[in-house]
C-alpha positions as CSV (number, residue, x, y, z in Angstrom):
1,M,17.8,-13.4,10.1
2,G,16.5,-14.8,6.7
3,A,15.9,-13.6,3.5
4,P,13.1,-11.0,3.9
5,G,9.5,-12.0,2.7
6,W,8.5,-10.4,-0.1
7,I,5.5,-11.1,-2.7
8,D,6.0,-9.6,-6.4
9,A,3.0,-7.8,-7.8
10,D,1.1,-9.9,-10.7
11,W,0.4,-6.8,-13.1
12,P,0.9,-6.6,-16.5
13,A,3.4,-3.3,-15.8
14,A,6.2,-2.4,-18.4
15,P,9.5,-4.2,-18.1
16,G,11.8,-2.4,-15.4
17,V,8.6,-1.4,-13.1
18,R,8.7,-3.2,-10.1
19,A,6.3,-3.4,-7.0
20,G,5.4,-5.8,-4.3
21,T,4.8,-6.2,-0.5
22,T,6.9,-7.7,2.1
23,T,5.5,-10.2,4.5
24,R,6.6,-10.8,8.2
25,D,9.4,-13.3,7.4
26,G,13.1,-13.1,7.6
27,G,13.8,-10.5,9.7
28,A,15.6,-9.2,13.0
29,S,12.5,-8.2,15.2
30,A,11.0,-10.3,18.4
31,G,7.6,-10.6,20.4
32,P,5.0,-8.9,18.7
33,F,6.7,-7.7,16.0
34,A,8.4,-10.8,14.8
35,S,10.1,-10.9,12.2
36,F,10.1,-8.4,9.7
37,N,8.4,-5.5,10.7
38,L,9.5,-1.9,8.9
39,A,7.8,0.6,11.1
40,G,9.6,2.7,13.3
41,H,6.5,3.8,15.3
42,V,4.9,0.9,16.4
43,G,7.3,0.4,19.4
44,D,9.8,-1.9,18.3
45,D,13.1,-1.8,19.1
46,P,14.7,0.8,16.5
47,A,18.4,-1.2,15.9
48,H,15.8,-4.0,14.8
49,V,13.5,-2.2,12.3
50,A,17.0,-0.3,11.0
51,A,18.3,-3.9,10.5
52,N,15.0,-4.9,8.9
53,R,15.1,-2.0,6.4
54,A,18.6,-2.4,5.6
55,A,17.8,-6.1,4.6
56,L,15.1,-4.8,2.3
57,R,17.3,-2.8,0.4
58,R,20.3,-5.4,0.2
59,G,17.5,-8.3,-0.5
60,L,15.5,-6.6,-3.4
61,A,18.9,-4.7,-4.7
62,L,16.8,-1.5,-4.3
63,P,18.0,1.4,-6.4
64,A,18.0,3.9,-3.6
65,E,16.4,3.9,0.0
66,P,12.8,4.5,-0.1
67,L,10.9,7.3,0.5
68,W,9.2,6.4,3.9
69,L,5.8,8.4,4.8
70,R,4.7,9.9,8.0
71,Q,1.0,8.5,7.5
72,V,-1.9,10.0,9.2
73,H,-4.9,8.3,7.0
74,G,-5.5,11.3,4.8
75,A,-5.3,12.3,1.0
76,A,-1.9,14.0,0.8
77,V,0.9,13.0,-2.3
78,A,4.0,13.7,-1.8
79,V,6.1,14.2,-4.7
80,H,9.7,12.3,-4.6
81,G,12.3,14.6,-5.4
82,E,10.5,17.5,-4.3
83,C,9.5,17.0,-0.4
84,D,11.9,16.5,2.3
85,A,12.9,13.2,4.2
86,E,9.6,11.6,5.6
87,P,6.8,13.6,4.4
88,T,3.7,13.7,6.0
89,A,1.3,12.0,3.6
90,D,-0.4,8.9,2.8
91,A,0.8,8.6,-1.3
92,A,3.4,9.4,-3.3
93,V,4.4,9.6,-7.0
94,A,7.8,9.5,-8.9
95,F,8.9,10.4,-12.3
96,G,11.4,8.3,-13.8
97,P,14.0,5.7,-12.7
98,G,15.8,5.0,-9.7
99,R,13.4,6.4,-7.2
100,V,11.7,4.2,-4.7
101,L,8.2,4.8,-3.2
102,A,7.2,3.0,0.2
103,V,4.0,2.4,2.5
104,L,3.3,0.7,5.5
105,T,0.4,-1.1,6.3
106,A,-1.3,-4.2,8.6
107,D,-4.9,-4.4,7.1
108,C,-5.1,-1.1,5.2
109,L,-4.6,-1.6,1.5
110,S,-1.8,-0.4,-0.3
111,V,-2.4,0.8,-4.2
112,A,0.4,0.8,-6.8
113,L,-0.2,2.6,-10.1
114,T,2.2,3.2,-13.0
115,D,1.5,4.2,-17.0
116,A,1.4,1.7,-19.6
117,G,4.9,3.3,-20.8
118,G,6.5,2.7,-17.4
119,T,7.7,6.1,-16.9
120,R,6.2,6.9,-13.7
121,I,5.0,5.5,-10.7
122,G,2.2,6.0,-7.4
123,L,1.6,4.0,-4.5
124,A,-1.0,5.2,-1.9
125,H,-1.8,3.8,1.6
126,A,-5.6,3.2,1.7
127,G,-7.8,2.2,4.3
128,W,-10.8,3.2,4.7
129,R,-10.5,6.9,6.0
130,G,-7.8,7.5,3.0
131,L,-10.7,5.7,0.6
132,A,-13.3,8.1,1.7
133,A,-11.2,11.1,2.1
134,G,-9.9,10.6,-1.8
135,V,-6.3,9.3,-1.6
136,L,-6.6,7.3,-4.8
137,E,-8.4,10.1,-6.7
138,A,-5.2,12.5,-5.4
139,T,-2.9,9.8,-6.5
140,V,-4.0,9.4,-10.0
141,R,-4.3,13.3,-10.2
142,A,-0.6,13.8,-9.1
143,L,0.4,11.4,-12.0
144,S,-0.9,13.7,-14.7
145,V,-1.4,10.8,-16.8
146,P,-5.4,9.9,-18.6
147,P,-6.8,7.5,-16.1
148,G,-7.2,4.9,-19.1
149,A,-3.3,4.6,-19.4
150,L,-2.8,3.5,-15.9
151,I,-2.3,0.3,-14.5
152,A,-2.9,-0.5,-10.9
153,W,-2.1,-3.2,-8.4
154,I,-3.6,-4.1,-5.0
155,G,-1.6,-5.1,-2.2
156,P,-2.7,-6.9,1.0
157,G,-5.2,-6.1,3.2
158,I,-7.8,-6.9,5.4
159,G,-10.7,-9.0,3.8
160,A,-14.5,-8.6,3.8
161,A,-15.4,-11.4,6.4
162,D,-13.0,-10.2,9.2
163,F,-13.6,-6.3,8.8
164,E,-16.4,-5.2,10.8
165,V,-17.6,-1.4,10.9
166,G,-20.2,0.7,12.0
167,A,-22.6,2.4,10.2
168,E,-20.7,5.7,10.2
169,V,-17.7,4.1,7.8
170,R,-20.8,2.7,5.5
171,A,-22.3,6.4,5.5
172,A,-19.0,7.8,4.3
173,F,-19.0,6.0,1.4
174,V,-22.8,5.4,0.7
175,G,-23.0,9.5,1.1
176,A,-21.6,10.3,-2.0
177,D,-22.0,7.1,-4.0
178,A,-25.1,5.0,-3.5
179,G,-23.6,1.9,-5.3
180,A,-21.3,1.8,-2.9
181,A,-23.5,0.0,-0.8
182,D,-22.6,-3.3,-2.8
183,A,-19.5,-3.2,-0.6
184,F,-21.2,-3.4,2.9
185,Q,-22.8,-6.3,4.3
186,P,-25.3,-6.8,7.1
187,N,-24.1,-8.8,9.8
188,S,-25.9,-10.3,12.9
189,R,-24.6,-7.9,15.5
190,G,-26.4,-5.1,13.6
191,R,-23.3,-3.6,12.4
192,W,-21.5,-4.3,8.6
193,Q,-18.9,-6.2,7.0
194,A,-16.7,-4.1,4.7
195,D,-15.2,-4.8,1.3
196,L,-12.4,-2.8,1.6
197,A,-10.6,-3.9,-1.6
198,G,-14.4,-3.4,-3.6
199,L,-14.3,-0.2,-2.4
200,A,-10.9,0.3,-4.0
201,F,-11.6,-1.2,-7.3
202,R,-14.8,0.9,-7.3
203,R,-12.9,3.7,-7.0
204,L,-10.4,3.5,-9.6
205,A,-13.5,2.2,-12.0
206,A,-14.9,5.5,-11.2
207,L,-11.7,7.0,-11.9
208,G,-11.0,5.2,-15.4
209,V,-8.4,2.8,-14.3
210,R,-9.5,-0.3,-16.3
211,S,-6.9,-2.3,-15.6
212,V,-6.6,-3.7,-12.0
213,S,-4.9,-6.6,-10.3
214,A,-5.3,-7.9,-6.5
215,L,-3.4,-10.1,-3.8
216,P,-6.2,-12.4,-2.8
217,G,-6.2,-13.1,0.9
218,S,-6.5,-11.2,3.8
219,T,-4.2,-10.2,6.3
220,Y,-6.6,-10.7,9.1
221,A,-6.8,-14.4,8.3
222,D,-3.3,-15.2,7.3
223,A,-1.4,-14.9,10.7
224,G,1.4,-16.7,9.1
225,R,2.5,-14.3,6.3
226,F,0.8,-10.9,7.4
227,Y,0.5,-8.5,10.3
228,S,-3.0,-7.5,11.1
229,Y,-3.8,-4.0,13.2
230,R,-7.2,-5.8,13.7
231,R,-6.2,-9.2,14.8
232,E,-3.6,-8.1,17.4
233,A,-3.4,-4.0,17.8
234,R,0.2,-4.4,18.8
235,T,2.0,-5.4,16.0
236,G,4.3,-4.7,13.2
237,R,3.8,-3.3,9.7
238,M,4.5,-4.6,5.8
239,A,5.9,-2.4,3.7
240,S,4.6,-2.2,0.0
241,L,7.0,-0.9,-2.5
242,A,7.0,0.5,-6.3
243,W,10.1,1.7,-8.0
244,I,11.4,1.9,-11.4
245,E,14.7,-0.1,-12.0
246,P,17.3,2.4,-13.4
247,S,18.5,1.4,-17.1
248,P,22.6,0.3,-17.3
249,G,24.0,3.5,-18.1
250,R,21.1,6.1,-16.9
251,G,20.9,7.6,-13.5
252,Q,17.7,8.9,-12.1
253,G,14.9,10.8,-13.9
């Protein structure tokens, strides 16, 4: 088992604020889950998942075990320190250092948020259902920071060329925002190619979040680095994480 694959978020966050995503490299899992699967609900050997999560914490020197979520493609937001272990939610926020947030993805986006001062963080699981349900809006509200003072990073997700959807998906966005039509291009099969990251950018801009960065590429197209549910329905999950490093001599806030 090698070192966990990890990509740091490329965003102008305050010193001590960390975020990024795992890749599928460096873990104990085998077969369709090879090799750094971090999800316990996809049929992988639980011992392999546990070993991978332990390697994640060790490899990144995390200050605590991540708050893992039971994700349901909704808009509920958990507050770290005020919720049960593994709450049913698709986003979480934390205030102060030493608390680690996590979401699992394999084509859906992850979206990390922090304030300019680096005192609070948020992390959302944002597939098309979550975006349409308002998960980003709910996460921004939970952070209780003026949106213009927030910084966002969009993690790996499926690219527009690989994400074919039906008219009902387009309608879920265009019905509430006519301008969202720009994120959907018709294809030769009478369906639509959806730009998931473009929809997330649009939602963040509408909220007033002006500083937004994104990891380029497509999980579907990059089989060497990323799991993709669209590419292989039986597969693993990457984890996107966000946390604030504790300062020397300071515990959790």
